[in-house]
C-alpha positions as CSV (number, residue, x, y, z in Angstrom):
1,M,50.3,52.9,72.0
2,R,50.7,51.1,75.3
3,L,51.8,54.3,77.1
4,K,49.4,56.7,75.4
5,G,48.8,59.8,77.4
6,K,51.4,58.9,80.1
7,V,54.3,60.9,81.3
8,A,57.6,59.0,81.5
9,L,60.8,60.3,83.1
10,V,63.8,58.5,81.7
11,V,66.9,59.1,83.9
12,G,70.0,58.6,81.8
13,G,68.3,59.2,78.5
14,G,71.4,60.5,76.8
15,Q,74.3,58.4,76.0
16,A,78.1,58.3,75.4
17,D,79.6,58.5,72.0
18,G,79.8,55.2,70.1
19,E,78.6,53.1,67.2
20,A,75.8,51.4,69.1
21,L,72.6,52.7,70.6
22,G,72.5,53.2,74.4
23,N,69.9,51.7,76.7
24,G,68.5,55.1,77.9
25,R,68.1,56.4,74.3
26,A,66.4,53.2,73.1
27,V,64.0,53.3,76.0
28,S,63.2,56.9,75.3
29,L,62.5,56.2,71.6
30,L,60.3,53.2,72.3
31,F,58.3,55.0,75.1
32,G,57.8,57.9,72.7
33,R,56.6,55.6,69.9
34,E,54.2,54.0,72.4
35,G,52.5,57.3,73.2
36,A,54.2,58.7,76.3
37,H,55.5,62.2,76.7
38,V,59.1,61.4,77.4
39,V,61.1,63.6,79.8
40,V,64.7,62.8,78.8
41,A,66.9,63.5,81.8
42,D,70.7,63.4,81.8
43,R,73.6,65.3,83.3
44,D,74.8,65.8,79.6
45,M,72.1,68.3,78.5
46,A,73.3,68.2,74.9
47,S,72.9,64.5,74.7
48,A,69.5,64.7,76.4
49,E,68.4,67.2,73.7
50,V,69.6,64.9,70.9
51,T,67.5,62.0,72.4
52,A,64.5,64.3,72.7
53,K,64.8,65.4,69.1
54,L,65.0,61.7,68.0
55,V,61.8,61.0,70.0
56,A,60.1,63.8,68.1
57,D,61.5,62.4,64.8
58,V,59.7,59.1,65.4
59,G,56.4,60.8,66.1
60,G,56.6,61.1,69.9
61,T,56.5,64.1,72.2
62,S,59.4,64.9,74.6
63,S,61.3,67.4,76.6
64,A,64.9,67.4,77.9
65,V,65.9,68.3,81.4
66,H,69.3,68.4,83.2
67,L,69.6,65.9,85.9
68,D,72.6,65.0,87.9
69,V,71.7,62.1,90.3
70,T,74.4,63.1,92.7
71,D,72.7,66.5,93.2
72,E,69.4,66.4,95.1
73,D,68.4,69.9,93.9
74,S,68.9,68.8,90.3
75,V,66.7,65.7,91.0
76,R,64.0,67.8,92.6
77,A,63.9,70.2,89.7
78,A,63.6,67.4,87.1
79,V,60.7,65.8,88.9
80,E,59.0,69.2,89.3
81,H,59.3,69.6,85.5
82,C,57.2,66.4,85.3
83,R,54.7,67.9,87.7
84,T,54.0,70.7,85.2
85,L,53.0,68.2,82.4
86,G,49.9,66.8,83.9
87,P,50.5,67.2,86.7
88,R,51.5,63.6,86.8
89,L,54.3,61.1,86.5
90,D,53.3,57.7,85.3
91,V,56.6,56.0,84.6
92,L,60.0,56.4,86.2
93,H,62.8,54.7,84.4
94,N,66.1,54.8,86.2
95,N,69.0,54.1,83.9
96,V,72.2,55.1,85.6
97,G,75.4,53.3,86.5
98,I,79.2,53.6,86.3
99,S,81.8,50.9,86.9
100,A,85.4,50.7,85.6
101,E,85.3,54.2,84.2
102,G,84.5,55.4,87.7
103,G,87.7,53.8,89.0
104,D,86.1,50.6,90.3
105,V,88.5,47.8,91.4
106,A,88.5,44.0,91.5
107,S,89.4,43.6,95.2
108,V,87.9,45.1,98.3
109,T,91.4,45.4,99.7
110,D,92.2,47.9,96.9
111,L,89.2,50.2,97.5
112,D,89.7,53.9,97.4
113,A,87.1,55.4,99.7
114,A,86.5,58.4,97.5
115,V,86.0,56.3,94.4
116,F,83.7,53.9,96.4
117,D,81.6,56.8,97.6
118,H,81.3,58.3,94.1
119,I,80.1,55.1,92.5
120,V,77.7,54.5,95.3
121,A,76.4,58.0,94.9
122,V,75.7,57.5,91.2
123,N,74.6,53.9,91.1
124,L,72.5,53.5,94.3
125,R,72.1,56.8,96.2
126,G,71.1,58.5,92.9
127,M,68.4,56.1,92.2
128,A,67.1,56.3,95.7
129,L,67.0,60.1,95.5
130,V,65.0,60.1,92.2
131,C,62.5,57.7,93.8
132,K,62.4,59.9,96.9
133,H,61.1,62.8,94.8
134,A,59.0,60.8,92.3
135,V,57.1,58.5,94.6
136,P,55.1,61.3,96.3
137,L,53.7,62.4,92.9
138,M,52.8,58.8,92.1
139,R,51.2,58.3,95.5
140,A,49.1,61.4,95.0
141,Q,47.7,60.0,91.8
142,R,47.6,56.4,93.2
143,S,49.4,54.9,90.3
144,G,52.8,54.6,88.7
145,A,55.4,52.2,87.4
146,I,59.1,52.3,88.4
147,V,61.7,50.4,86.4
148,N,65.2,50.3,87.8
149,I,68.2,49.1,85.8
150,A,70.4,46.7,87.9
151,S,72.7,44.1,86.3
152,I,73.0,40.3,85.9
153,A,76.3,40.9,87.7
154,V,74.4,40.6,91.0
155,R,73.9,36.9,90.3
156,L,77.2,36.0,88.7
157,P,80.9,36.0,89.8
158,Y,81.9,39.6,88.9
159,S,85.2,41.1,89.6
160,L,84.4,44.8,90.1
161,V,83.4,45.0,93.8
162,T,81.6,48.4,94.0
163,Y,79.5,47.9,90.9
164,K,78.3,44.5,92.1
165,I,77.5,45.9,95.6
166,T,75.6,48.8,94.2
167,K,73.6,46.9,91.6
168,A,72.6,44.3,94.3
169,G,71.5,47.4,96.3
170,V,69.3,48.5,93.4
171,V,67.5,45.1,93.5
172,A,66.9,45.5,97.2
173,L,65.7,49.1,96.7
174,T,63.3,47.9,94.1
175,E,61.9,45.2,96.3
176,H,61.5,47.8,99.1
177,L,59.7,50.2,96.8
178,A,57.4,47.5,95.5
179,M,56.4,46.4,99.0
180,V,55.8,49.8,100.7
181,N,54.1,51.4,97.7
182,A,51.8,48.6,96.6
183,P,48.9,50.1,98.6
184,Y,49.2,53.2,96.5
185,G,48.9,51.3,93.2
186,I,52.6,51.8,92.4
187,R,54.6,49.0,90.9
188,A,58.4,48.7,91.0
189,N,60.5,46.2,89.1
190,A,64.2,45.8,88.1
191,I,65.9,44.7,84.9
192,L,69.1,42.7,85.0
193,P,70.9,43.3,81.7
194,G,73.7,41.0,80.7
195,L,76.2,41.8,78.0
196,I,74.6,44.5,75.8
197,D,76.1,46.1,72.8
198,T,76.1,49.7,73.9
199,P,78.6,52.6,73.9
200,M,79.2,52.0,77.7
201,G,79.5,48.2,77.2
202,V,81.7,48.1,74.1
203,D,82.9,51.4,72.7
204,R,84.5,52.6,76.0
205,K,86.4,49.3,76.1
206,V,87.6,49.9,72.6
207,V,89.0,53.3,73.6
208,A,90.5,52.0,76.9
209,S,92.1,48.9,75.5
210,G,93.2,50.0,72.0
211,R,91.7,46.8,70.6
212,S,89.3,46.6,67.6
213,R,85.6,46.8,68.2
214,A,85.1,43.5,66.3
215,E,87.5,41.8,68.6
216,I,85.7,43.0,71.7
217,V,82.3,42.1,70.3
218,A,83.4,38.6,69.4
219,E,84.9,38.1,72.8
220,R,81.6,39.2,74.5
221,D,79.4,37.3,72.2
222,A,81.3,34.1,73.1
223,R,80.3,34.5,76.7
224,V,76.6,34.5,76.1
225,P,74.6,31.2,76.0
226,L,72.4,32.5,73.1
227,G,75.6,33.2,71.1
228,H,75.5,37.0,70.9
229,M,75.2,40.1,73.0
230,G,71.8,41.8,73.3
231,T,71.1,45.3,72.0
232,A,69.6,48.3,73.7
233,W,66.3,47.4,72.1
234,D,66.2,44.2,74.1
235,V,66.4,46.2,77.3
236,A,63.9,48.8,76.0
237,H,61.2,46.2,75.2
238,A,61.5,44.7,78.6
239,A,61.2,48.1,80.1
240,L,58.1,48.8,78.0
241,F,56.5,45.7,79.3
242,L,57.2,46.5,82.9
243,A,56.0,50.1,82.4
244,S,52.8,49.2,80.7
245,D,49.5,48.0,82.0
246,E,50.3,44.6,80.5
247,A,52.5,44.2,83.6
248,G,49.8,45.4,85.9
249,F,50.1,42.5,88.3
250,V,53.9,42.4,88.2
251,T,55.8,44.1,91.0
252,G,59.0,43.4,92.9
253,A,60.4,41.4,90.0
254,A,64.1,41.3,88.9
255,L,63.9,40.4,85.2
256,P,67.1,39.1,83.5
257,V,67.7,40.3,80.0
258,D,70.9,38.5,79.5
259,G,70.8,35.8,76.9
260,G,71.0,33.1,79.5
261,M,74.1,34.4,81.3
262,G,72.4,34.2,84.7
263,L,72.1,30.4,84.3
264,D,75.9,30.1,84.4
265,V,75.9,29.5,88.1
266,G,79.3,27.9,88.0
267,G,80.8,31.0,86.5
268,S,82.5,29.3,83.5
269,G,81.8,32.3,81.3
270,H,81.3,30.0,78.3
271,R,78.2,29.1,76.4
272,P,77.4,25.3,75.9
273,P,78.2,23.5,72.7
274,P,75.4,23.2,70.1
275,P,73.3,20.0,70.0
276,V,74.8,17.1,68.2
277,G,74.1,17.2,64.5
278,D,73.7,21.0,64.3
279,A,75.7,22.7,61.6
280,T,78.5,25.0,62.8
281,P,80.3,27.7,60.9
282,G,83.1,26.2,58.8
283,G,81.4,22.8,58.7
């Protein structure tokens, strides 16, 4: 019960259709199991309500609110909902981001200005707007934990230019929040997920490519030094640590949850061979 009695706003707590569990839903479930009242916020209200029900099914308390991070009035209303629950907001978890599905491209010379603006509005401006409205509530109570989801793409060669730019901006935003809000007892940290088996990471690629899920999973697993992708639970447990009092002296950090991918500074995209003498599949 590391979040007992706390109010946690999970932005992006719904998820797309797919076989795997999404990061926002996993975070919501874990926060609920750990005692928080979870405010599940998503632009897809039906999906947010599904997550809220699942939180209740595991013994947590929750509510669902509509939140479109590109609409400041929507952001304001979601934070005001949190204000009615305490009135307080102890944890803000920002789990938003689009990439290829938003029309991102591999070269800056191919940028479409409207596409660029939309991805920036979701990935970076949206997070900043939620923080704009959440931070005053945290300052008034002189405590709070912000966890922003960035990406290990900020540290690796990564082809989609707008996604990389915006996620690097999320890290910079997090560092800024940590610095200026430390006197108020507010901590801000970022998580840098690597390849995670989620609907956004895998199932959308299955639909877009027409390839089998098993083929895409195997291809992604092969790029991870630990030998397999992470799951949404890996991201959720990192988020729980950063949101809890156990991380009470941690602020301004960018925590990789990537199976070692961030160590591949040369950008080979391949994991190292096993140590000599280790058994390998097939002998």
